[in-house]
N, CA, C and O atoms as a GROMACS GRO file, in nm:
protein
  624
    1MET      N    1   2.435  -0.214   3.587
    1MET     CA    2   2.541  -0.184   3.535
    1MET      C    3   2.558  -0.107   3.450
    1MET      O    4   2.474  -0.081   3.364
    2ASP      N    5   2.702  -0.042   3.459
    2ASP     CA    6   2.715   0.057   3.334
    2ASP      C    7   2.793  -0.037   3.209
    2ASP      O    8   2.873  -0.120   3.252
    3VAL      N    9   2.772  -0.031   3.034
    3VAL     CA   10   2.861  -0.117   2.977
    3VAL      C   11   2.905   0.023   2.900
    3VAL      O   12   2.820   0.106   2.868
    4VAL      N   13   3.036   0.040   2.876
    4VAL     CA   14   3.138   0.068   2.811
    4VAL      C   15   3.106   0.071   2.689
    4VAL      O   16   3.118  -0.038   2.633
    5LEU      N   17   3.068   0.158   2.623
    5LEU     CA   18   3.045   0.128   2.433
    5LEU      C   19   3.163   0.241   2.353
    5LEU      O   20   3.196   0.344   2.413
    6ASP      N   21   3.215   0.211   2.227
    6ASP     CA   22   3.329   0.277   2.176
    6ASP      C   23   3.254   0.295   2.066
    6ASP      O   24   3.140   0.260   2.035
    7ASN      N   25   3.360   0.370   1.997
    7ASN     CA   26   3.232   0.402   1.878
    7ASN      C   27   3.190   0.270   1.765
    7ASN      O   28   3.083   0.289   1.707
    8THR      N   29   3.250   0.164   1.736
    8THR     CA   30   3.223   0.096   1.650
    8THR      C   31   3.155   0.038   1.703
    8THR      O   32   3.090  -0.032   1.626
    9ASP      N   33   3.118   0.018   1.852
    9ASP     CA   34   2.976  -0.045   1.894
    9ASP      C   35   2.901   0.003   1.888
    9ASP      O   36   2.814  -0.078   1.857
   10LEU      N   37   2.848   0.125   1.898
   10LEU     CA   38   2.808   0.292   1.840
   10LEU      C   39   2.742   0.210   1.724
   10LEU      O   40   2.630   0.159   1.717
   11GLN      N   41   2.902   0.216   1.590
   11GLN     CA   42   2.825   0.236   1.451
   11GLN      C   43   2.771   0.118   1.446
   11GLN      O   44   2.689   0.164   1.366
   12ILE      N   45   2.740   0.013   1.456
   12ILE     CA   46   2.725  -0.172   1.492
   12ILE      C   47   2.557  -0.130   1.537
   12ILE      O   48   2.462  -0.156   1.462
   13LEU      N   49   2.541  -0.057   1.678
   13LEU     CA   50   2.384  -0.009   1.691
   13LEU      C   51   2.336   0.062   1.588
   13LEU      O   52   2.229   0.064   1.527
   14GLU      N   53   2.419   0.110   1.581
   14GLU     CA   54   2.307   0.219   1.504
   14GLU      C   55   2.247   0.132   1.388
   14GLU      O   56   2.125   0.121   1.378
   15ARG      N   57   2.371   0.043   1.264
   15ARG     CA   58   2.308   0.011   1.173
   15ARG      C   59   2.210  -0.088   1.220
   15ARG      O   60   2.098  -0.080   1.169
   16MET      N   61   2.224  -0.154   1.282
   16MET     CA   62   2.118  -0.267   1.389
   16MET      C   63   1.989  -0.220   1.453
   16MET      O   64   1.900  -0.285   1.508
   17GLN      N   65   2.002  -0.081   1.431
   17GLN     CA   66   1.889  -0.082   1.473
   17GLN      C   67   1.800  -0.048   1.366
   17GLN      O   68   1.677  -0.061   1.373
   18ALA      N   69   1.858  -0.010   1.277
   18ALA     CA   70   1.799   0.109   1.166
   18ALA      C   71   1.750  -0.073   1.103
   18ALA      O   72   1.637  -0.101   1.063
   19ASN      N   73   1.830  -0.140   1.107
   19ASN     CA   74   1.786  -0.297   0.991
   19ASN      C   75   1.888  -0.402   1.012
   19ASN      O   76   1.998  -0.429   0.963
   20ALA      N   77   1.750  -0.488   1.176
   20ALA     CA   78   1.810  -0.575   1.216
   20ALA      C   79   1.799  -0.653   1.157
   20ALA      O   80   1.830  -0.752   1.224
   21ARG      N   81   1.762  -0.692   1.021
   21ARG     CA   82   1.802  -0.828   0.947
   21ARG      C   83   1.936  -0.808   0.824
   21ARG      O   84   1.959  -0.887   0.733
   22ILE      N   85   2.023  -0.661   0.858
   22ILE     CA   86   2.138  -0.665   0.772
   22ILE      C   87   2.193  -0.743   0.824
   22ILE      O   88   2.205  -0.762   0.945
   23SER      N   89   2.253  -0.823   0.698
   23SER     CA   90   2.414  -0.923   0.708
   23SER      C   91   2.496  -0.844   0.729
   23SER      O   92   2.527  -0.728   0.706
   24ASN      N   93   2.546  -0.987   0.811
   24ASN     CA   94   2.692  -1.018   0.862
   24ASN      C   95   2.820  -0.946   0.775
   24ASN      O   96   2.920  -0.893   0.823
   25ALA      N   97   2.796  -0.955   0.678
   25ALA     CA   98   2.856  -0.934   0.611
   25ALA      C   99   2.888  -0.794   0.528
   25ALA      O  100   2.995  -0.762   0.476
   26ASP      N  101   2.719  -0.697   0.532
   26ASP     CA  102   2.693  -0.610   0.470
   26ASP      C  103   2.717  -0.511   0.577
   26ASP      O  104   2.738  -0.397   0.534
   27LEU      N  105   2.720  -0.527   0.724
   27LEU     CA  106   2.746  -0.450   0.847
   27LEU      C  107   2.944  -0.432   0.847
   27LEU      O  108   3.000  -0.323   0.858
   28ALA      N  109   3.023  -0.573   0.830
   28ALA     CA  110   3.135  -0.591   0.806
   28ALA      C  111   3.224  -0.478   0.700
   28ALA      O  112   3.330  -0.420   0.722
   29ARG      N  113   3.141  -0.475   0.587
   29ARG     CA  114   3.120  -0.396   0.442
   29ARG      C  115   3.144  -0.184   0.515
   29ARG      O  116   3.241  -0.109   0.528
   30GLU      N  117   3.025  -0.175   0.535
   30GLU     CA  118   3.000  -0.035   0.587
   30GLU      C  119   3.036  -0.027   0.716
   30GLU      O  120   2.992   0.074   0.770
   31LEU      N  121   3.125  -0.122   0.809
   31LEU     CA  122   3.256  -0.046   0.879
   31LEU      C  123   3.409  -0.079   0.864
   31LEU      O  124   3.498  -0.077   0.949
   32ASN      N  125   3.411  -0.122   0.692
   32ASN     CA  126   3.508  -0.119   0.668
   32ASN      C  127   3.619  -0.254   0.798
   32ASN      O  128   3.727  -0.228   0.850
   33MET      N  129   3.550  -0.365   0.810
   33MET     CA  130   3.569  -0.427   0.930
   33MET      C  131   3.587  -0.618   0.822
   33MET      O  132   3.565  -0.643   0.704
   34ALA      N  133   3.637  -0.711   0.944
   34ALA     CA  134   3.636  -0.793   0.869
   34ALA      C  135   3.477  -0.896   0.939
   34ALA      O  136   3.434  -0.891   1.054
   35PRO      N  137   3.448  -0.943   0.876
   35PRO     CA  138   3.318  -1.018   0.911
   35PRO      C  139   3.353  -1.068   1.053
   35PRO      O  140   3.310  -1.005   1.150
   36SER      N  141   3.436  -1.189   1.072
   36SER     CA  142   3.504  -1.185   1.212
   36SER      C  143   3.454  -1.127   1.306
   36SER      O  144   3.364  -1.142   1.389
   37ALA      N  145   3.571  -1.022   1.265
   37ALA     CA  146   3.534  -0.885   1.371
   37ALA      C  147   3.431  -0.834   1.421
   37ALA      O  148   3.412  -0.781   1.530
   38VAL      N  149   3.363  -0.854   1.332
   38VAL     CA  150   3.169  -0.767   1.374
   38VAL      C  151   3.129  -0.887   1.420
   38VAL      O  152   3.067  -0.863   1.524
   39LEU      N  153   3.130  -1.043   1.393
   39LEU     CA  154   3.043  -1.084   1.446
   39LEU      C  155   3.066  -1.168   1.542
   39LEU      O  156   2.990  -1.256   1.583
   40GLU      N  157   3.224  -1.128   1.596
   40GLU     CA  158   3.258  -1.129   1.771
   40GLU      C  159   3.173  -1.032   1.844
   40GLU      O  160   3.077  -1.070   1.910
   41ARG      N  161   3.210  -0.893   1.834
   41ARG     CA  162   3.160  -0.799   1.870
   41ARG      C  163   3.004  -0.782   1.917
   41ARG      O  164   2.965  -0.752   2.030
   42VAL      N  165   2.890  -0.822   1.751
   42VAL     CA  166   2.788  -0.829   1.812
   42VAL      C  167   2.771  -0.896   1.915
   42VAL      O  168   2.719  -0.834   2.008
   43LYS      N  169   2.805  -1.033   1.939
   43LYS     CA  170   2.760  -1.133   1.996
   43LYS      C  171   2.852  -1.114   2.193
   43LYS      O  172   2.818  -1.177   2.292
   44LYS      N  173   2.968  -1.004   2.184
   44LYS     CA  174   2.974  -0.969   2.291
   44LYS      C  175   2.859  -0.851   2.363
   44LYS      O  176   2.829  -0.827   2.479
   45LEU      N  177   2.825  -0.806   2.258
   45LEU     CA  178   2.691  -0.749   2.266
   45LEU      C  179   2.562  -0.704   2.323
   45LEU      O  180   2.511  -0.609   2.383
   46GLU      N  181   2.526  -0.857   2.256
   46GLU     CA  182   2.411  -0.943   2.295
   46GLU      C  183   2.436  -1.029   2.426
   46GLU      O  184   2.342  -1.057   2.500
   47GLN      N  185   2.577  -1.073   2.455
   47GLN     CA  186   2.583  -1.082   2.607
   47GLN      C  187   2.610  -1.024   2.709
   47GLN      O  188   2.645  -1.078   2.814
   48LYS      N  189   2.595  -0.891   2.686
   48LYS     CA  190   2.632  -0.807   2.754
   48LYS      C  191   2.466  -0.749   2.789
   48LYS      O  192   2.456  -0.682   2.892
   49LYS      N  193   2.344  -0.773   2.710
   49LYS     CA  194   2.256  -0.763   2.696
   49LYS      C  195   2.238  -0.572   2.711
   49LYS      O  196   2.156  -0.503   2.771
   50VAL      N  197   2.346  -0.540   2.636
   50VAL     CA  198   2.284  -0.452   2.513
   50VAL      C  199   2.194  -0.421   2.438
   50VAL      O  200   2.103  -0.339   2.444
   51ILE      N  201   2.246  -0.537   2.320
   51ILE     CA  202   2.155  -0.574   2.250
   51ILE      C  203   2.013  -0.707   2.281
   51ILE      O  204   2.012  -0.819   2.231
   52GLN      N  205   1.953  -0.674   2.334
   52GLN     CA  206   1.801  -0.727   2.376
   52GLN      C  207   1.755  -0.848   2.336
   52GLN      O  208   1.738  -0.941   2.416
   53GLY      N  209   1.725  -0.858   2.177
   53GLY     CA  210   1.688  -0.912   2.095
   53GLY      C  211   1.587  -0.892   1.960
   53GLY      O  212   1.504  -0.812   2.002
   54TYR      N  213   1.571  -0.906   1.901
   54TYR     CA  214   1.533  -0.922   1.742
   54TYR      C  215   1.386  -0.894   1.762
   54TYR      O  216   1.337  -0.930   1.869
   55SER      N  217   1.316  -0.839   1.679
   55SER     CA  218   1.216  -0.846   1.645
   55SER      C  219   1.153  -0.773   1.504
   55SER      O  220   1.225  -0.715   1.422
   56THR      N  221   1.028  -0.784   1.494
   56THR     CA  222   0.973  -0.777   1.359
   56THR      C  223   0.815  -0.669   1.417
   56THR      O  224   0.718  -0.698   1.487
   57GLN      N  225   0.872  -0.496   1.320
   57GLN     CA  226   0.744  -0.454   1.340
   57GLN      C  227   0.630  -0.458   1.254
   57GLN      O  228   0.631  -0.422   1.136
   58ILE      N  229   0.492  -0.522   1.341
   58ILE     CA  230   0.349  -0.538   1.262
   58ILE      C  231   0.287  -0.423   1.266
   58ILE      O  232   0.327  -0.348   1.355
   59ASN      N  233   0.181  -0.374   1.182
   59ASN     CA  234   0.158  -0.271   1.176
   59ASN      C  235  -0.039  -0.352   1.236
   59ASN      O  236  -0.105  -0.449   1.202
   60PRO      N  237  -0.053  -0.266   1.311
   60PRO     CA  238  -0.100  -0.293   1.438
   60PRO      C  239  -0.298  -0.292   1.344
   60PRO      O  240  -0.396  -0.359   1.378
   61ALA      N  241  -0.289  -0.216   1.257
   61ALA     CA  242  -0.386  -0.239   1.187
   61ALA      C  243  -0.462  -0.353   1.132
   61ALA      O  244  -0.578  -0.393   1.139
   62SER      N  245  -0.347  -0.392   1.070
   62SER     CA  246  -0.380  -0.546   0.972
   62SER      C  247  -0.386  -0.631   1.067
   62SER      O  248  -0.428  -0.730   1.006
   63ILE      N  249  -0.375  -0.661   1.164
   63ILE     CA  250  -0.421  -0.709   1.256
   63ILE      C  251  -0.562  -0.736   1.367
   63ILE      O  252  -0.582  -0.822   1.454
   64GLN      N  253  -0.628  -0.642   1.327
   64GLN     CA  254  -0.734  -0.566   1.393
   64GLN      C  255  -0.707  -0.534   1.502
   64GLN      O  256  -0.772  -0.608   1.576
   65GLN      N  257  -0.620  -0.434   1.588
   65GLN     CA  258  -0.527  -0.420   1.725
   65GLN      C  259  -0.554  -0.250   1.650
   65GLN      O  260  -0.463  -0.178   1.610
   66LYS      N  261  -0.701  -0.216   1.645
   66LYS     CA  262  -0.737  -0.059   1.568
   66LYS      C  263  -0.714   0.030   1.719
   66LYS      O  264  -0.710   0.151   1.700
   67LEU      N  265  -0.701  -0.009   1.848
   67LEU     CA  266  -0.732   0.101   1.952
   67LEU      C  267  -0.612   0.092   2.034
   67LEU      O  268  -0.569  -0.002   2.100
   68LEU      N  269  -0.577   0.186   2.021
   68LEU     CA  270  -0.430   0.185   2.172
   68LEU      C  271  -0.467   0.259   2.252
   68LEU      O  272  -0.519   0.344   2.180
   69ALA      N  273  -0.480   0.292   2.350
   69ALA     CA  274  -0.492   0.283   2.536
   69ALA      C  275  -0.397   0.313   2.615
   69ALA      O  276  -0.323   0.217   2.639
   70PHE      N  277  -0.376   0.387   2.654
   70PHE     CA  278  -0.260   0.424   2.787
   70PHE      C  279  -0.365   0.421   2.917
   70PHE      O  280  -0.460   0.500   2.916
   71ILE      N  281  -0.349   0.341   3.016
   71ILE     CA  282  -0.407   0.340   3.126
   71ILE      C  283  -0.331   0.349   3.256
   71ILE      O  284  -0.255   0.264   3.302
   72PHE      N  285  -0.368   0.486   3.317
   72PHE     CA  286  -0.320   0.470   3.500
   72PHE      C  287  -0.368   0.434   3.573
   72PHE      O  288  -0.489   0.447   3.586
   73ILE      N  289  -0.267   0.352   3.680
   73ILE     CA  290  -0.362   0.291   3.738
   73ILE      C  291  -0.302   0.360   3.878
   73ILE      O  292  -0.199   0.426   3.892
   74ARG      N  293  -0.422   0.313   3.996
   74ARG     CA  294  -0.367   0.407   4.135
   74ARG      C  295  -0.323   0.210   4.191
   74ARG      O  296  -0.363   0.102   4.146
   75SER      N  297  -0.237   0.242   4.291
   75SER     CA  298  -0.268   0.076   4.368
   75SER      C  299  -0.323   0.163   4.487
   75SER      O  300  -0.334   0.285   4.473
   76SER      N  301  -0.362   0.090   4.622
   76SER     CA  302  -0.409   0.068   4.734
   76SER      C  303  -0.296   0.060   4.775
   76SER      O  304  -0.304   0.055   4.898
   77GLU      N  305  -0.147   0.052   4.730
   77GLU     CA  306  -0.066   0.034   4.821
   77GLU      C  307   0.010   0.138   4.856
   77GLU      O  308   0.106   0.127   4.933
   78GLY      N  309  -0.023   0.234   4.806
   78GLY     CA  310   0.028   0.372   4.737
   78GLY      C  311   0.149   0.327   4.719
   78GLY      O  312   0.181   0.229   4.652
   79PHE      N  313   0.257   0.437   4.810
   79PHE     CA  314   0.408   0.427   4.725
   79PHE      C  315   0.448   0.293   4.734
   79PHE      O  316   0.542   0.260   4.661
   80THR      N  317   0.414   0.232   4.785
   80THR     CA  318   0.494   0.034   4.768
   80THR      C  319   0.416  -0.035   4.684
   80THR      O  320   0.362  -0.140   4.718
   81CYS      N  321   0.402   0.020   4.566
   81CYS     CA  322   0.371  -0.081   4.433
   81CYS      C  323   0.435  -0.230   4.447
   81CYS      O  324   0.553  -0.248   4.478
   82SER      N  325   0.386  -0.287   4.432
   82SER     CA  326   0.414  -0.454   4.462
   82SER      C  327   0.451  -0.511   4.335
   82SER      O  328   0.361  -0.513   4.251
   83SER      N  329   0.584  -0.566   4.295
   83SER     CA  330   0.618  -0.657   4.161
   83SER      C  331   0.500  -0.743   4.110
   83SER      O  332   0.470  -0.793   4.002
   84SER      N  333   0.438  -0.740   4.255
   84SER     CA  334   0.329  -0.870   4.213
   84SER      C  335   0.239  -0.809   4.074
   84SER      O  336   0.209  -0.853   3.963
   85THR      N  337   0.210  -0.647   4.172
   85THR     CA  338   0.044  -0.608   4.093
   85THR      C  339   0.129  -0.603   3.891
   85THR      O  340   0.091  -0.601   3.774
   86ALA      N  341   0.260  -0.604   3.974
   86ALA     CA  342   0.349  -0.537   3.798
   86ALA      C  343   0.334  -0.650   3.702
   86ALA      O  344   0.270  -0.652   3.596
   87GLN      N  345   0.399  -0.732   3.753
   87GLN     CA  346   0.419  -0.874   3.691
   87GLN      C  347   0.246  -0.949   3.630
   87GLN      O  348   0.226  -1.001   3.520
   88ALA      N  349   0.156  -0.932   3.730
   88ALA     CA  350   0.010  -0.962   3.688
   88ALA      C  351  -0.022  -0.848   3.533
   88ALA      O  352  -0.064  -0.893   3.426
   89LEU      N  353   0.007  -0.715   3.555
   89LEU     CA  354   0.015  -0.638   3.436
   89LEU      C  355   0.072  -0.664   3.336
   89LEU      O  356   0.042  -0.615   3.227
   90ALA      N  357   0.160  -0.743   3.355
   90ALA     CA  358   0.242  -0.761   3.241
   90ALA      C  359   0.238  -0.928   3.164
   90ALA      O  360   0.285  -0.990   3.069
   91ALA      N  361   0.173  -0.940   3.248
   91ALA     CA  362   0.082  -1.102   3.194
   91ALA      C  363  -0.008  -1.076   3.127
   91ALA      O  364  -0.066  -1.180   3.095
   92ILE      N  365  -0.062  -0.973   3.080
   92ILE     CA  366  -0.212  -0.992   2.996
   92ILE      C  367  -0.131  -0.966   2.864
   92ILE      O  368  -0.024  -0.907   2.850
   93PRO      N  369  -0.194  -1.012   2.792
   93PRO     CA  370  -0.084  -1.000   2.594
   93PRO      C  371  -0.151  -0.920   2.582
   93PRO      O  372  -0.065  -0.901   2.668
   94GLU      N  373  -0.258  -0.802   2.559
   94GLU     CA  374  -0.317  -0.679   2.543
   94GLU      C  375  -0.213  -0.592   2.561
   94GLU      O  376  -0.171  -0.520   2.470
   95VAL      N  377  -0.158  -0.594   2.703
   95VAL     CA  378  -0.059  -0.518   2.780
   95VAL      C  379   0.098  -0.489   2.694
   95VAL      O  380   0.180  -0.581   2.700
   96GLN      N  381   0.130  -0.382   2.629
   96GLN     CA  382   0.252  -0.406   2.555
   96GLN      C  383   0.376  -0.322   2.658
   96GLN      O  384   0.493  -0.360   2.655
   97GLU      N  385   0.335  -0.213   2.741
   97GLU     CA  386   0.432  -0.175   2.843
   97GLU      C  387   0.336  -0.143   2.967
   97GLU      O  388   0.219  -0.107   2.977
   98VAL      N  389   0.451  -0.176   3.065
   98VAL     CA  390   0.404  -0.143   3.210
   98VAL      C  391   0.538  -0.083   3.247
   98VAL      O  392   0.655  -0.114   3.226
   99HIS      N  393   0.458   0.046   3.329
   99HIS     CA  394   0.599   0.141   3.373
   99HIS      C  395   0.524   0.168   3.499
   99HIS      O  396   0.401   0.164   3.503
  100HIS      N  397   0.637   0.210   3.656
  100HIS     CA  398   0.581   0.260   3.720
  100HIS      C  399   0.652   0.375   3.704
  100HIS      O  400   0.754   0.401   3.640
  101ILE      N  401   0.573   0.447   3.781
  101ILE     CA  402   0.585   0.584   3.759
  101ILE      C  403   0.480   0.658   3.871
  101ILE      O  404   0.364   0.644   3.912
  102ALA      N  405   0.608   0.753   3.896
  102ALA     CA  406   0.594   0.858   3.977
  102ALA      C  407   0.487   0.959   4.009
  102ALA      O  408   0.504   1.034   3.913
  103GLY      N  409   0.412   1.000   4.060
  103GLY     CA  410   0.271   1.080   4.081
  103GLY      C  411   0.200   1.018   4.169
  103GLY      O  412   0.243   0.931   4.245
  104GLU      N  413   0.075   1.062   4.162
  104GLU     CA  414  -0.030   1.015   4.252
  104GLU      C  415  -0.088   0.878   4.130
  104GLU      O  416  -0.122   0.783   4.201
  105ASP      N  417  -0.097   0.862   4.064
  105ASP     CA  418  -0.100   0.698   4.012
  105ASP      C  419   0.030   0.594   4.037
  105ASP      O  420   0.095   0.632   4.134
  106CYS      N  421   0.067   0.513   3.996
  106CYS     CA  422   0.124   0.412   4.063
  106CYS      C  423   0.237   0.328   3.916
  106CYS      O  424   0.358   0.308   3.912
  107TYR      N  425   0.126   0.300   3.815
  107TYR     CA  426   0.175   0.235   3.660
  107TYR      C  427   0.085   0.320   3.571
  107TYR      O  428  -0.022   0.368   3.609
  108LEU      N  429   0.138   0.336   3.444
  108LEU     CA  430   0.119   0.388   3.333
  108LEU      C  431   0.158   0.226   3.212
  108LEU      O  432   0.269   0.173   3.205
  109ILE      N  433   0.060   0.192   3.152
  109ILE     CA  434   0.082   0.084   3.124
  109ILE      C  435  -0.020   0.125   2.922
  109ILE      O  436  -0.125   0.184   2.897
  110LYS      N  437   0.080   0.056   2.832
  110LYS     CA  438   0.028   0.079   2.698
  110LYS      C  439  -0.063  -0.095   2.656
  110LYS      O  440  -0.028  -0.213   2.667
  111VAL      N  441  -0.200  -0.020   2.603
  111VAL     CA  442  -0.296  -0.125   2.564
  111VAL      C  443  -0.332  -0.140   2.442
  111VAL      O  444  -0.366  -0.030   2.397
  112ARG      N  445  -0.344  -0.246   2.345
  112ARG     CA  446  -0.391  -0.236   2.249
  112ARG      C  447  -0.484  -0.354   2.226
  112ARG      O  448  -0.474  -0.469   2.270
  113THR      N  449  -0.585  -0.296   2.141
  113THR     CA  450  -0.661  -0.393   2.125
  113THR      C  451  -0.792  -0.347   2.010
  113THR      O  452  -0.791  -0.238   1.953
  114ALA      N  453  -0.902  -0.453   1.989
  114ALA     CA  454  -0.910  -0.448   1.839
  114ALA      C  455  -1.058  -0.308   1.899
  114ALA      O  456  -1.134  -0.274   1.808
  115ASP      N  457  -1.072  -0.272   1.977
  115ASP     CA  458  -1.214  -0.188   2.007
  115ASP      C  459  -1.264  -0.142   2.140
  115ASP      O  460  -1.210  -0.184   2.242
  116SER      N  461  -1.353  -0.066   2.146
  116SER     CA  462  -1.352   0.010   2.275
  116SER      C  463  -1.417  -0.133   2.344
  116SER      O  464  -1.371  -0.172   2.451
  117SER      N  465  -1.534  -0.215   2.271
  117SER     CA  466  -1.585  -0.361   2.372
  117SER      C  467  -1.459  -0.437   2.440
  117SER      O  468  -1.455  -0.484   2.553
  118THR      N  469  -1.372  -0.436   2.356
  118THR     CA  470  -1.270  -0.508   2.340
  118THR      C  471  -1.184  -0.463   2.487
  118THR      O  472  -1.142  -0.564   2.542
  119LEU      N  473  -1.150  -0.335   2.562
  119LEU     CA  474  -1.119  -0.250   2.593
  119LEU      C  475  -1.168  -0.282   2.715
  119LEU      O  476  -1.091  -0.318   2.804
  120MET      N  477  -1.348  -0.268   2.742
  120MET     CA  478  -1.424  -0.289   2.848
  120MET      C  479  -1.348  -0.406   2.901
  120MET      O  480  -1.284  -0.416   3.006
  121GLN      N  481  -1.378  -0.532   2.761
  121GLN     CA  482  -1.370  -0.694   2.832
  121GLN      C  483  -1.253  -0.685   2.917
  121GLN      O  484  -1.268  -0.685   3.039
  122LEU      N  485  -1.108  -0.676   2.852
  122LEU     CA  486  -1.009  -0.667   2.943
  122LEU      C  487  -1.010  -0.567   3.047
  122LEU      O  488  -1.002  -0.616   3.160
  123MET      N  489  -1.015  -0.484   3.042
  123MET     CA  490  -1.086  -0.390   3.168
  123MET      C  491  -1.132  -0.477   3.296
  123MET      O  492  -1.070  -0.480   3.401
  124ARG      N  493  -1.281  -0.566   3.266
  124ARG     CA  494  -1.366  -0.574   3.296
  124ARG      C  495  -1.314  -0.719   3.386
  124ARG      O  496  -1.307  -0.751   3.505
  125ASN      N  497  -1.289  -0.770   3.283
  125ASN     CA  498  -1.203  -0.886   3.291
  125ASN      C  499  -1.088  -0.989   3.381
  125ASN      O  500  -1.091  -1.090   3.451
  126GLN      N  501  -0.977  -0.880   3.322
  126GLN     CA  502  -0.879  -0.902   3.345
  126GLN      C  503  -0.835  -0.785   3.457
  126GLN      O  504  -0.835  -0.839   3.568
  127LEU      N  505  -0.810  -0.694   3.463
  127LEU     CA  506  -0.755  -0.535   3.549
  127LEU      C  507  -0.837  -0.536   3.637
  127LEU      O  508  -0.778  -0.491   3.736
  128GLN      N  509  -0.983  -0.569   3.676
  128GLN     CA  510  -1.071  -0.582   3.763
  128GLN      C  511  -1.006  -0.688   3.870
  128GLN      O  512  -1.033  -0.686   3.990
  129LYS      N  513  -0.941  -0.755   3.826
  129LYS     CA  514  -0.934  -0.867   3.876
  129LYS      C  515  -0.784  -0.914   3.935
  129LYS      O  516  -0.768  -1.029   3.978
  130ILE      N  517  -0.696  -0.835   3.934
  130ILE     CA  518  -0.557  -0.782   4.018
  130ILE      C  519  -0.584  -0.701   4.143
  130ILE      O  520  -0.624  -0.588   4.172
  131PRO      N  521  -0.544  -0.806   4.200
  131PRO     CA  522  -0.581  -0.700   4.409
  131PRO      C  523  -0.473  -0.620   4.347
  131PRO      O  524  -0.394  -0.646   4.257
  132ASN      N  525  -0.492  -0.509   4.424
  132ASN     CA  526  -0.491  -0.363   4.541
  132ASN      C  527  -0.433  -0.274   4.400
  132ASN      O  528  -0.318  -0.230   4.400
  133ILE      N  529  -0.549  -0.248   4.251
  133ILE     CA  530  -0.584  -0.173   4.142
  133ILE      C  531  -0.673  -0.090   4.218
  133ILE      O  532  -0.768  -0.140   4.278
  134ALA      N  533  -0.650   0.026   4.219
  134ALA     CA  534  -0.774   0.081   4.340
  134ALA      C  535  -0.909   0.180   4.274
  134ALA      O  536  -1.025   0.206   4.305
  135SER      N  537  -0.796   0.220   4.145
  135SER     CA  538  -0.825   0.292   4.052
  135SER      C  539  -0.766   0.271   3.911
  135SER      O  540  -0.656   0.217   3.901
  136THR      N  541  -0.854   0.324   3.767
  136THR     CA  542  -0.764   0.347   3.672
  136THR      C  543  -0.785   0.485   3.602
  136THR      O  544  -0.873   0.542   3.666
  137LYS      N  545  -0.752   0.545   3.521
  137LYS     CA  546  -0.799   0.648   3.456
  137LYS      C  547  -0.735   0.615   3.320
  137LYS      O  548  -0.612   0.620   3.310
  138THR      N  549  -0.855   0.565   3.161
  138THR     CA  550  -0.795   0.570   3.076
  138THR      C  551  -0.760   0.689   2.921
  138THR      O  552  -0.844   0.761   2.868
  139THR      N  553  -0.665   0.680   2.895
  139THR     CA  554  -0.689   0.783   2.820
  139THR      C  555  -0.682   0.724   2.610
  139THR      O  556  -0.572   0.719   2.555
  140ILE      N  557  -0.790   0.694   2.545
  140ILE     CA  558  -0.795   0.630   2.435
  140ILE      C  559  -0.682   0.736   2.286
  140ILE      O  560  -0.699   0.847   2.236
  141VAL      N  561  -0.630   0.683   2.276
  141VAL     CA  562  -0.563   0.770   2.131
  141VAL      C  563  -0.622   0.789   1.994
  141VAL      O  564  -0.633   0.701   1.909
  142LEU      N  565  -0.657   0.903   1.982
  142LEU     CA  566  -0.738   0.911   1.829
  142LEU      C  567  -0.656   0.917   1.713
  142LEU      O  568  -0.714   0.925   1.604
  143GLU      N  569  -0.479   0.914   1.719
  143GLU     CA  570  -0.476   0.939   1.590
  143GLU      C  571  -0.263   0.984   1.650
  143GLU      O  572  -0.217   1.081   1.710
  144THR      N  573  -0.184   0.840   1.585
  144THR     CA  574  -0.006   0.852   1.690
  144THR      C  575   0.020   0.942   1.500
  144THR      O  576  -0.026   0.925   1.387
  145VAL      N  577   0.099   1.014   1.553
  145VAL     CA  578   0.189   1.084   1.522
  145VAL      C  579   0.334   1.049   1.436
  145VAL      O  580   0.385   1.065   1.326
  146LYS      N  581   0.374   0.965   1.623
  146LYS     CA  582   0.462   0.951   1.632
  146LYS      C  583   0.469   0.822   1.693
  146LYS      O  584   0.393   0.819   1.789
  147GLU      N  585   0.530   0.714   1.674
  147GLU     CA  586   0.588   0.555   1.750
  147GLU      C  587   0.661   0.503   1.697
  147GLU      O  588   0.662   0.451   1.586
  148GLN      N  589   0.788   0.521   1.838
  148GLN     CA  590   0.941   0.442   1.757
  148GLN      C  591   0.931   0.381   1.862
  148GLN      O  592   0.844   0.399   1.947
  149GLN      N  593   1.063   0.265   1.868
  149GLN     CA  594   1.092   0.197   1.952
  149GLN      C  595   1.273   0.237   1.973
  149GLN      O  596   1.346   0.212   2.069
  150GLN      N  597   1.301   0.299   1.855
  150GLN     CA  598   1.459   0.308   1.814
  150GLN      C  599   1.467   0.389   1.900
  150GLN      O  600   1.363   0.441   1.941
  151LEU      N  601   1.629   0.436   1.970
  151LEU     CA  602   1.719   0.495   2.071
  151LEU      C  603   1.784   0.576   1.998
  151LEU      O  604   1.836   0.538   1.893
  152VAL      N  605   1.796   0.720   2.049
  152VAL     CA  606   1.916   0.791   1.931
  152VAL      C  607   2.064   0.726   2.033
  152VAL      O  608   2.105   0.699   2.146
  153ILE      N  609   2.096   0.729   1.887
  153ILE     CA  610   2.226   0.687   1.955
  153ILE      C  611   2.377   0.757   1.947
  153ILE      O  612   2.454   0.793   1.858
  154PRO      N  613   2.375   0.755   2.049
  154PRO     CA  614   2.529   0.915   2.084
  154PRO      C  615   2.666   0.878   1.960
  154PRO      O  616   2.692   0.774   1.901
  155LYS      N  617   2.719   0.987   1.958
  155LYS     CA  618   2.773   0.992   1.856
  155LYS      C  619   2.896   0.979   1.967
  155LYS      O  620   2.881   0.977   2.090
  156ILE      N  621   3.026   0.971   1.892
  156ILE     CA  622   3.165   1.000   2.006
  156ILE      C  623   3.278   1.046   1.889
  156ILE      O  624   3.393   1.077   1.922
   0.00000   0.00000   0.00000
């Protein structure tokens, strides 16, 4: 589904991505538009699923989620990785991202836990119970230099 966005839509997205809490009035003022016109555009962007939601960024260390790991998962299904495996991975609360990838492995997941022992518990108690997982390779992050969800908004 291709959604056509004009320059005003892109400006709205750029400002909202930088500050999701920006008021409609402030957004309208920055774009030299009527608040009602901005509100209508934002609602259309939500309806078209261009804006998929709003969230709060929390410092993981502040809630004792100090360990970040990426786990490559190989499936016994080979190239026909099933969506049930992906859904089972996505259902684990500590799993932040699930990606179906090309190459020898089938999935790449991003996991946050308190420490290495809780990561091991997650692997033993949850990953190991998912059918079709043949093997895993875990990479533990020592330091994060950059982590962001923001996308580069194109200029027209």
